[in-house]
C-alpha positions in Angstrom: -20.4 3.8 34.1 -21.4 4.5 30.5 -21.1 2.0 27.7 -17.9 3.3 26.3 -16.1 3.1 29.8 -17.5 -0.3 30.2 -16.3 -1.5 26.8 -12.8 -0.1 27.6 -12.8 -1.9 30.8 -13.8 -5.3 29.3 -11.2 -4.9 26.4 -8.4 -5.0 29.2 -9.8 -8.4 30.3 -9.7 -10.0 26.9 -6.8 -12.5 26.4 -4.2 -11.4 23.9 -5.1 -14.4 21.7 -8.6 -13.1 21.1 -8.0 -9.5 20.5 -7.6 -9.9 16.6 -11.3 -11.0 16.6 -12.4 -8.0 18.7 -10.2 -5.6 16.7 -11.8 -6.9 13.4 -15.2 -6.5 14.9 -14.6 -3.0 16.2 -13.2 -1.9 12.9 -16.5 -2.9 11.3 -18.5 -1.4 13.9 -16.7 1.8 13.8 -17.6 2.6 10.1 -20.3 5.3 10.2 -23.6 4.5 8.5 -23.4 5.1 4.7 -25.8 7.7 3.3 -26.8 6.9 -0.3 -25.4 9.3 -2.8 -27.7 11.6 -5.0 -27.8 9.1 -7.9 -28.9 6.2 -5.5 -31.5 8.4 -3.7 -32.9 9.5 -7.1 -33.2 5.8 -8.3 -35.0 4.9 -5.0 -37.5 7.8 -5.6 -38.2 6.7 -9.2 -39.0 3.2 -8.0 -41.3 4.5 -5.2 -43.2 6.4 -7.9 -43.6 3.2 -9.8 -41.0 3.9 -12.5 -37.7 2.1 -13.1 -37.0 -1.3 -14.0 -37.5 -4.3 -11.7 -35.7 -7.4 -12.7 -36.3 -11.0 -11.5 -33.8 -13.6 -12.7 -30.3 -14.8 -12.2 -27.3 -12.5 -11.9 -26.1 -14.0 -15.4 -29.4 -13.0 -17.0 -29.2 -9.6 -15.5 -25.7 -9.0 -16.9 -26.8 -10.4 -20.3 -29.6 -7.8 -20.4 -27.2 -5.0 -19.2 -24.7 -5.8 -21.9 -27.4 -5.5 -24.6 -27.7 -1.9 -24.0 
């Protein structure tokens, strides 16, 4: 028996009162892994080459800096 068959068999044994928790988990688990878009991949590459801007501080400070631009 493969994992998918085992999972289907186990779902049949879960009490109705617990199914909402299982459904919520399965919905999250069924989302495919996200692949970063081209802009994000480009930003990662820029940081790997030593470029870009690294910020250390609070979120409030970051937004203050962003609003100055």
